[in-house]
N, C-alpha and C positions, 0 to 999 in steps of 0.2 A: 635380744636384749630391745632392739628398739621397734619389733614386732609386737612386742609381748607389753612393752609399754603405751606404745600410742596405736595398736590395733584397735580399742574403741572408738580412739578419735575416726583414727580411718574411714571403721563401720559407720559412724555416726555423719561422716563427711558423705559417703555414699548415697546413705540414705535420703539425706537433708538435701541435696541433689536431686534425686530423683524426686523427690515431696515436690520440689522448689518447679522443676517441669510439669508435671503432673497438673500443680496450682497457675504455673501462669505462663506455661511455655519457656520457650530460650533464653526469654528476655528475663524472666526470672530466676531461672538459671544464673545468668550474670549477675545480678542483682546481689544474688545470694552468693557467691562464690567473692564478689568484694567485699560485701560485709563481713564475711570470715575474717578473710585478710586484715581489715582495717580492725576488729576486735583482736586479732595475734597481736598484731604490730603496736598497739595501745595499750595492751595488757603483757609484754616480756617482762617488764620489770615486778608487774604483781607477781610472775612465777618465781622469780627470784627471790624475794621477801617469802611469797609462801612456802618457800623450799626453807629458808634460815627456819621458820617457826615448824614447821612439817616434822622435820627430823630430830626433832626434839620429843615428839609423841608417838608410844609403843605403834604397834600391829595393826591392834585394834581398832585406834580413832584415826588412824592414816587409813584403813579401808574405808571409816565411816565418813571422812573428809574426802573419799573418792565416789564413794555410793549416791547418800545420803546430799553432802556436802555438794556436788555436781546437780544434781533435781534442784536443790534451791537455787542455785548460781544459773541454770539454763532455764528453769521455767519460773521460780521467782522471781530474779533482776531481768530477765529478758524476755517475757512473756507477761507475767503478772505485775510487775512493778508499773511498766510506763502506764498501764490499766488503770493501776490504784492512784498515778499521779493525777488522773483524770478524774478520777471519779470524786476525789477529794476537793482538787481547783474548782471543777466543775457542780460542785454539789451534789451529784447524781448516784446511785446506785451503783453498785455491780453490774446489775445483770444491762443496765442502762448503759454504760461506759462500756461493755466489750461490743454490745450493736453499734454502739457510736461507733468504735476503735474501726469496725469491719463495714458499715454502710457508708460512714461520713468521715472519709479518711482527713480529708482537708480540717477540717473543725476539728476532730481529733489531736493534728499533728499540730495545730496552733495553741489549742487548751496546754498539751507539754510544753510547746517552745515557751507560752505565759508562765507554766509553771519553775521555768529553767532558772531562776535566779534562786530561787528556797533552795532550789538541790542542790546548785554549786555551791553555794554557801556550807551548805551541811558538808556535801562531799570533802571542799575545801580543806574545811578545816581537822576534820579526822585526819585526813592525810598529810596535812600540815603540822598536825602533833608530832605523828610517825616519824618526820622528819626532822624535828627539832628534838625530839627526845632522842634523835640515834647522833644527830653532830654535836649534841652537849653533853654525850657521855665520853667518858675519858675511855680510850679502848686501848689494847697492847700493841695492833697493826692500824697503821696510818694509813690513809694512802695519799690524800694532799696535805701533807704533814702541816706546811705553813699555814695551813688554813684551819686545821681540825684541832692542831693544839691550843693556842688561843680559846678555842669556843669550849674544848674541854675544860678551862679554867673558868670560862665564866658559865660553864655549867654546874658549878659548885654551889651557886646562887638558887635557892629553893625559888620554888617553882616560875621559875624563869619561863621556863617553855609557855606556858600558860598566861603568863603576860601577854609574852609578843604574840601569841594569837591572837587574844583579846585585841589587844591594839593594834594587827591586821585586819582584824573581822569589823573592827570600831571605824575603821579607816576605808573600808570596803562597804559598808553600810551608808556611811555618811558621804561618800564619792557618787554612788550611787541614785542616791538620796537627790541631790545637788545637780546632777547630771541629767537626771529625768524632769526634775524641776525646770532645768533649763533650757531643755529643748521641746517642753510642751508634753512630754511624754505620758503615757498611762499607767507608770510602773511609779510614779512619785511617791504615792503611798504603800511601796513594797518594801520601803528602806529598813521599816521595821520588823516584815516579815524575814526578810534577809537577816539581820538581826538576830529573832529568836531563833531561825533555822539554823545559824552560826554557833549557835550558843548550845543547840540542839546537839550538831556533830559533836563540839567540843566536851560535854556532858557524857557520849554514847562512850567517846575513846575513852574518858577518865574513870568509868562505870565498868567496860567489858577488859581493859586494860589491865586495871586495878585490881581486879577480882582474877584475871591470869596471873597476874604479876602473884600475888598474895598465895595463890594455893600452889604456883610453882617454887616460891619461899619454904612453904610447908615440905614440899616435896623433898628440897633440898636437904630441910632438916633430917627426914627419914633418911637419904640418902648416906650423909654424916654417920648416922648412928649404924647404918647398916656397913659404913666402911670397914671397920674392926673385923666384921666377920667376914668380909668380901677378899681381907688378906689373909686372913687366915685359909678359906677358901681354897686362894691362891696357892699357898705355902704348902698346902696337903696334893698338891695338881689338882682341883678341881677348877674347872672353865669359870670365867671371870666376866659376870653377865653385865653391862650397861645398862645403868638404870631407865627408862626412858618414862615422861609424861604419861600419866593415868589418871583414871578417876573422876575427882572432879577439877584438879588441875588439868585435865586432858580436854574435857569438856567447856570450859571458859577459854580455853586457847581456843578451839574450835570455832564458838561463836567468836573470839578475837578474827579468828580465818574470814568466818561470813561476813561479819562487818567492812572489814577489809577488802572482800573482794568487790560487795556492796557498792563501796565508795570507787574503785577502780570500775565497775563499771557504768559510771556515772556519764561519764565521757562519752563511753563509747554505743550507750544508747541515745544520750541526747544528739550523738555525732551522726549515728544511722539515720535521721532525719534528712539530714542533708542528701542521702542515699535515695531513700524511699518515706513513705509513710504507710505503708502497709503492714500492721503487724504482724502477720502469720512470716513473711518475707526477712522482716526484722528477727523474730523469734529463731526463723531455720538457720540465717547468716550470722547473728550472735552468739546462737549457741552452739553451733560448730567452734566456733571460736574460744567460746569458754572451755568447749571438750579439750582441744590443744593446750591453752592453758593450763589444767588440771593434767594433763598429762606431759608435759614439758617442768612443772614442778617434782611430780615423781621420779621423772628423771633425772633432774638434779640431784633429786634425796642419794635415790640409789646408786648414781653414778660418783657420790662426793665431790660434786662439781664445784661445790662452794667451800671448801676445804683443801682444793687442788688450787682453785683459782679465787686468792683472800679478797681482791677487791670488789669483786662481782655485786658483792653485798653493799658496798660502800655507792657504787654507779645507780645499783638500784635504789636506793634510799636518795641520791641528789635527784635521780628521775622522777620521785615519789613529790618530792619540795617543788619541784618544775609544776609538775602536773597539778598541784593544790594551789600554786600560784595563776596555773594558765586558769585552772576552775573560776577563781575570784575573780580573775580580768574578765573572763568571759558572762560576768553576770553584767556588763553593762556593754562588752565589746566582743565583737563575734572572729573567733580564732579558728583557722584551717584546720582539719581535723589532721592534715599528713605534717603539718608545723609541730602539734602536738605530740606525734608518734615519732617523728623523728628525734625530737631534744631526746625522749627516754631510750631509742635504739642507738644515740651518738654518745651518750653517756655510758651505757654499758658496752658499748664495743670499746669506749677510751679505757674503764676500768678492766675489761678482759685482756687487753694488749698490756696494761700498767701487771698485771696478774702473770702475763705469760712472761714479762720481762723481770718480772722480780724471781721466776723459778729459773730463767737460765743464768739469771745474777748469782741465786745461791747455789744452783749447778757446778757452775764454775769457780766459787769460791770455795765450793765441800764443804755449805753449811755456816758461811761467816755470819761474820756481824749481820744481824734481821736489820740491826735501823737503821744502817748506813743503807740498805739494798730500799728499804723500804723508801726512804728519800730521795734515790736515787731511779729507783723506778717509777717512781709519782708523777702522776701527769702535768 
């Protein structure tokens, strides 16, 4: 099972590391290996959230996610995206941007770093909306009950997530502009860019997430209409098949997944510049990491891990919230990538341990009162 799920990742790892040796010797091999580990550690929460969405999709769209989706993730976000940033920020053509990335690596890194505030604002707002919508939703299973119950009550206020996100963005933009002006920085004029980029991230979330939700609701209506037919089939001894997302619903869910992956990859791409400014090594290392994230997503879906360890999804969303804040803070302050990665690992590790405790308590109680178990097993 492990070999089947992670086989392509192992193959890509081997090819990527060999390519690195041919490209730049053993030093390049080490850089690519470090970048791969960096990407995996930063993106574990991505895999958990992806799995929660992917398990709703049918087999065809799961394959699309693993084929076309991985091409977008590896080549689009880890190779093309950094070049596009440079092309836009420096007003260069795509060919000139590629040439700059290959021939003047220091200038290339400088341009990407200069564009970081707008990238961080876009990704930070997108991820913040995912986190806010999660914590304001009333769920049957609660991990941190003392926190999630009052937040679920607050979530009944219309558009609360959007209001909070906009307030956070406004504070970030004003603080960034004031800080840059105070220190005589060159980014004082970019407060407006941060604001616009953040609004673009918010709009992207609302449009893609809204369309996904709309078509998912349509699918649920179809499921209700088919419910009687399914019950009849079950009474007649025919197998009852679970209806999964297909057609337009799955297409927009796929788009949502890709935008989500893009937002998660921002910190990895920017963080990679702390290790190397070579676009080829960056693409190899981050691409290998992206493959493992995809394989881990599939593994979680096929093994039903999210059903067995019910707090994992909570931990991943808290990690998303932490990453969103980290991205917004990095608009003006540097934060070590190790800290970013460890926040996610700690939160997901804690949620996993809470899930294990919950399962043991349920087994000991013989499936007793779930609410008591949730409270007692919460961190």
